[in-house]
C-alpha positions in Angstrom: 262.4 226.2 27.4 263.7 226.7 30.9 262.7 229.2 33.5 264.9 230.1 36.5 262.9 230.4 39.6 264.1 232.9 42.3 263.4 233.4 45.9 264.6 236.9 47.3 266.9 237.3 44.4 268.6 233.9 44.7 268.2 231.2 41.9 266.8 228.3 43.6 264.9 226.2 41.0 264.1 225.5 37.5 260.7 225.1 35.9 260.7 223.1 32.6 258.5 221.2 30.3 258.6 217.4 30.3 256.4 215.8 27.8 252.9 217.7 28.3 253.7 218.6 32.0 255.5 221.3 33.7 258.3 220.1 36.4 259.9 222.0 39.1 263.3 220.9 40.1 265.3 222.7 42.9 268.9 223.5 42.5 271.5 221.4 44.5 272.5 224.5 46.6 268.9 225.4 47.6 268.3 225.5 51.3 265.1 224.4 53.1 264.1 228.1 53.6 264.4 228.7 49.9 261.0 226.9 49.1 258.9 228.1 46.4 255.5 226.9 47.9 254.3 225.3 51.1 253.2 222.4 49.1 256.4 221.9 47.3 259.3 222.1 50.0 263.0 221.8 48.9 263.9 218.3 47.9 266.3 216.5 45.6 263.6 214.8 43.4 261.7 217.2 40.9 258.1 218.0 41.5 255.9 216.5 38.9 252.2 217.1 38.7 250.0 214.6 40.5 246.9 212.6 39.5 243.6 213.5 41.3 243.2 213.2 45.2 243.1 209.6 46.7 245.6 208.2 43.8 249.3 208.0 43.5 251.3 210.2 41.4 252.2 208.9 38.0 251.1 205.3 38.9 249.7 203.0 36.2 250.1 199.8 38.0 246.8 200.2 39.5 244.3 197.3 38.5 241.5 199.3 40.2 239.0 200.7 37.6 237.9 204.2 38.6 235.4 206.8 37.6 236.4 210.1 35.9 236.4 211.8 39.2 239.0 209.5 40.7 236.5 207.6 43.2 236.0 203.7 42.9 233.3 202.5 40.9 230.6 200.5 42.4 230.3 197.2 41.7 226.7 196.7 40.2 226.0 193.3 41.3 226.9 194.0 44.8 224.6 197.2 44.8 221.7 195.0 43.6 222.2 192.4 46.3 221.8 195.0 49.0 
């Protein structure tokens, strides 16, 4: 299912589902003033949902283990040495 997104009566973007996420893609003829949200300005690439703050969007190449909240885990060996 696809949903057309309008700004002031002009069709500027499409909202659709990709796997388990919703994605917003601006049309090619959308101007910079046709933004849907201040956090999602008009651009060529689609807007995909991001991971929690301090982590890159859709990155799985990180070797760093993190806690459920997205903060790096403390190394217990270093914590005991202090």
